[in-house]
C-alpha positions, -999 to +999 in steps of 0.1 A: -046+023-070-031-005-049+005-011-039+020-041-022+042-035+008+074-056+013+069-076+045+079-109+062+069-143+048+034-154+058+021-119+060+004-097+033+003-060+034-009-035+009-017+002+005-046+017-013-046+053-023-080+068-014-075+104-023-046+126-035-040+162-022-013+187-030+008+175+000+003+138-003-022+109-001-049+097+021-043+059+022-057+027+036-031+002+049-042-034+053-022-060+071-032-097+069-015-125+090-029-158+102-064-149+090-063-117+111-068-084+092-060-049+104-069-018+084-057+017+091-065+049+072-041+078+074-022+105+055+011+099+038+032+128+025+043+127-012+079+127-001+075+096+020+054+078-007+081+085-033+109+072-011+090+040-004+084+036-042+120+043-052+135+020-025+112-009-034+094-009-001+061-006-020+054-020-055+024-011-077+000-038-084+003-051-120-026-050-145-029-088-143-032-087-106-059-061-108-079-081-133-078-113-112-090-094-080 
């Protein structure tokens, strides 16, 4: 599942959930700016993930966006 991360204009950032555990998620963060891409894989607690979702810092990719990818 993919989520978009709120960021500055001219930059794209998104988060992919790779695997869920009882304590959280193993995720892949991808940042793209000026044709430079950086990818990081790490663990994110469920609590932090939920806060990011509730505050609007991350937004789930819509079905239409998934189909066009």
